[in-house]
Backbone as a ProteinNet text record, in pm:
[ID]
protein_1_A
[PRIMARY]
MIEELYGLIHSIMTLYIWIVIIASFLSFVRPDPQNPIVQALYRLTEPAFAWIRKKMPFVMLGGMDLSPLVIIFGLQFIDILVRNLLFG
[TERTIARY]
76	-23.4	93.6	181.4	255.1	343	397.1	468.3	380.5	271.2	182.4	206.4	168.3	83.6	226.5	353.9	539.7	535	435.7	495.2	381.7	257.6	193.3	246.9	303.4	355.8	456.8	546.7	714.2	700.2	543.5	523.2	403.7	344.9	291.3	412.2	550.2	615.6	707.4	754.7	815.5	710.5	588.6	546.8	601.2	528.6	561.1	672.7	828.2	907.6	958.4	862.3	886.9	807.4	686.5	581.5	704.3	790.7	838.6	974.6	1063	1125.9	1069.9	962.7	942.6	865.1	782.7	777.8	924.5	981	1038.9	1199.5	1182	1212.7	1157.4	998.4	909.1	938.7	971.6	946.7	1146	1211.3	1287.9	1241.6	1172	1137.7	987.2	929.9	851.3	648	610.2	515.3	377	300.5	213	135.4	78.1	-17	-151.1	-169.5	-334.3	-322.8	-213.6	-215.6	-267.5	-324.5	-391.8	-298.5	-194.2	-155.4	-16.8	17	51.1	-6.7	-107.1	-172.4	-213	-182.9	-191.6	-75.2	55.1	202.5	172.6	137.9	181.7	98.9	-6.5	-98.1	-13.7	11.9	64	186.5	244.8	379.2	342.8	272.7	303.1	280.7	210.8	185.8	291.9	379.6	531.8	594.2	674.7	742.8	701.6	605.9	616	612.6	591.2	583	735.6	774.8	945.6	1026.3	1043.9	1020	1073.8	859.3	838.6	974.5	976.8	1044.9	1156.7	1239	1327.6	1382.3	1356	1411.3	1595.3	1656.6	1781	1850.3	1652.5	1652.8	1640.2	1673.8	1619.4	1798.8	1859.9	2020.6	1997.5	2072.9	1997.3	1898.4	1825	1741.2	1710.1	1779.8	1793	1659.5	1591.6	1468.5	1530.5	1586.3	1612.2	1518.9	1432.5	1205.4	1269.5	1218.9	1191.2	1389.5	1484.2	1576.8	1551.4	1461.6	1462.3	1360.7	1327.6	1180.3	1187.1	1290.4	1308.7	1419	1477.4	1553.6	1471.7	1435.5	1307.1	1262	1136.3	1073.4	1211.1	1292.3	1386	1439.2	1424.4	1443.6	1382.8	1253.1	1182.6	1114.9	1152.2	1187.3	1243.9	1364.8	1423.5	1440.5	1413.7	1344.1	1250.4	1134	1017	1054	1050.1	1187	1212.1	1347.1	1424.3	1355.1	1274.3	1188.4	1098.3	984.3	944.5	1041.8	1151.2	1209.1	1364.1	1423.9	1496.2	1638.6
-94.7	-36.6	144.5	173.8	267.9	252.1	179.1	108.9	182.1	137.9	228	376.1	425.2	551.5	627.8	567.8	696.4	628.4	559.1	541.3	645.2	659.8	783.4	935.8	980.2	1119.1	1107.8	1035.1	1028.9	1039.8	970.6	994.1	1134.4	1181.9	1338.2	1486.8	1410.9	1545.9	1506.5	1365.7	1370.3	1400.7	1486.5	1479.3	1631.4	1668.1	1774.4	1891.5	1853	1834.9	1865.7	1799.3	1825.5	1953.7	1914.4	2091.2	2121	2175.4	2339.8	2262.8	2200.5	2227.4	2241.9	2239.6	2305.5	2405.9	2454.5	2609	2654.6	2564.1	2682.1	2712.7	2652.9	2640.3	2733.6	2736.9	2798.2	2936.5	2953.4	3095.5	3164	3102.4	3182.9	3178.7	3122.1	3102.8	3191.5	3278.4	3337.3	3312.7	3176.8	3161.5	3206.9	3185.2	3275.8	3270.4	3345.6	3330.7	3236.9	3274.6	3266.5	3151.6	2998.9	2910.6	2857.5	2720.5	2652.2	2569.5	2541.4	2466.1	2578.2	2653.8	2782.2	2813.2	2874.8	2888.8	2814.3	2630	2573	2552	2572.7	2533.1	2715.3	2782.8	2881.4	2864.1	2825.5	2806.4	2721.2	2663.9	2505.1	2516.7	2684.7	2683.4	2792.1	2937.7	3016.5	3044.5	3060.1	2988.4	3030.2	2884	2841.6	2943.8	2988.2	3053.7	3188.4	3223.7	3373.3	3339.6	3181.4	3262.2	3200.1	3124	3142.6	3263	3339	3446.3	3553.9	3575.9	3640.1	3641.4	3470.6	3405.5	3395.2	3387.8	3343.4	3502.4	3622.1	3740.9	3735.1	3620.2	3614.8	3558.9	3518.7	3434	3492.2	3545.7	3613.3	3691.9	3715.3	3717.7	3806.5	3958.1	3998.4	4022.2	3924.9	3963	3784.6	3788.3	3570.2	3518.5	3434.8	3406.6	3246.3	3199.3	3081.8	3021.2	3052.5	2980.3	2796	2802.1	2670.6	2603.1	2637.7	2586.2	2484.7	2665	2623	2439.1	2504.8	2434.1	2270.8	2267.6	2103.2	2140.2	2162.2	2113.9	2114.3	2138.3	2086.7	1940.3	1956.5	1868.7	1723.9	1754.4	1606.1	1590.5	1657.2	1698.8	1598.4	1683.8	1601.5	1453.3	1454.3	1279.7	1206.6	1226.6	1147.9	1143.1	1269	1251.4	1163.3	1165.8	1121.7	896.8	897.7	762	756.4	818	762.1	698.5	847.2	810.3	707.3	696.9	570.7	433.7	399.5	286.9	313.1	337.5	330.6	344.6
-19.4	-20.8	48.5	58.8	134.7	-20.9	-72.1	-220.5	-312.5	-378.1	-454.8	-449.3	-309	-293.8	-206.8	-253.7	-319.6	-455.4	-503.7	-691.3	-705.9	-688.6	-731.9	-686.5	-560.6	-566.8	-666	-624	-716.8	-849.7	-911.2	-1066.3	-1052.1	-1012.3	-1008	-975.5	-898.9	-899.6	-1011.1	-1029.1	-1154.9	-1273	-1328	-1480	-1454.1	-1324.7	-1191.5	-1247.4	-1294.3	-1328.6	-1441.9	-1512.2	-1662.7	-1690	-1655.4	-1682.6	-1579.1	-1575.1	-1537.4	-1592.9	-1651.9	-1752.9	-1853.5	-1945.7	-2127.5	-2057.7	-1948	-1952.5	-1911.8	-1856.6	-1886.2	-2041	-2056.4	-2235.6	-2304.5	-2269.7	-2291.9	-2311.1	-2202.2	-2144	-2230.6	-2293.8	-2410.8	-2521.7	-2518.6	-2749.2	-2769.8	-2606.8	-2671.8	-2728.8	-2678	-2790.9	-2756.5	-2876.4	-2866.6	-2775.7	-2677.6	-2524.7	-2532.4	-2693	-2677.5	-2666.1	-2718.7	-2728.4	-2635.9	-2621	-2459.1	-2425.5	-2490.7	-2434.7	-2340.9	-2344.1	-2278.3	-2254.6	-2180.7	-2082.8	-2026.1	-2020.4	-1988.1	-1824.7	-1919.8	-1826.7	-1847.3	-1827.3	-1743.7	-1631.5	-1659	-1483.7	-1366.4	-1429.1	-1320	-1307.9	-1366.1	-1275.3	-1248.8	-1231.8	-1272	-1099.8	-1030.9	-909.4	-825.7	-862.9	-786.2	-793.6	-929.4	-950.1	-865.3	-884	-855	-699.6	-625.5	-418.3	-439.9	-506.4	-538.1	-512.4	-639.2	-630.5	-503.1	-487.4	-313.5	-215.9	-143.8	-95	-101.8	-198.1	-179	-326.6	-353.8	-456.9	-492.3	-406.6	-511.2	-628.5	-646.5	-760.4	-923.9	-890.4	-991.9	-953.4	-1083.5	-1161.9	-1296.7	-1203.7	-1387.3	-1532.2	-1422.9	-1579.5	-1585.9	-1493.8	-1557.3	-1436.8	-1459.3	-1290.6	-1313.5	-1226.1	-1157.6	-1065	-1065.9	-983.8	-1007.4	-1167.8	-1172.6	-1150	-1081.2	-1150.9	-942.5	-824.7	-691.5	-698.6	-771	-825.7	-814.3	-920.7	-982.1	-809.3	-808.8	-684.7	-552.7	-564.3	-406.5	-376	-557.5	-548.6	-550.3	-613	-615.1	-478.9	-322	-248	-164.9	-215.5	-84.2	-161	-336	-299.9	-281.7	-260.8	-220.8	-30.5	-16.6	173.9	236.8	68.9	143.1	147.2	5.8	-42.9	111.1	82	230.4	372.9	402.5	594.1	531.5	384.8	406.1	383	348.4	300.9	352	428.2	446.8	350.2
[MASK]
++++++++++++++++++++++++++++++++++++++++++++++++++++++++++++++++++++++++++++++++++++++++

C-alpha cells in the first residue's frame, strides 16, 4: 500500500518537474500566449514560480529567473527524503 502511494506521489512530482522544464524552455522562445497549451503550462507553473520569487528574491539574477531550478531541486530533495523515510 505504501509503495503504491509513494509511486503515485513520485509520478506526480516527476510529471510536474517535466512541466516546469518545458515551461522554462518556452519562456526563451516566447510562444503565442493565446495557445491553450501555453496557457495551461502558465497556469500550472506561474503560481509556484511567483511564490519562489516572493520568498527568495535572490533567484532573479540579472534578469534571469532561477525559480524553475529551485522548484526542480526542491522537488527532487522532497522525493529523496520521502523515499528514505518510507523505505529506509
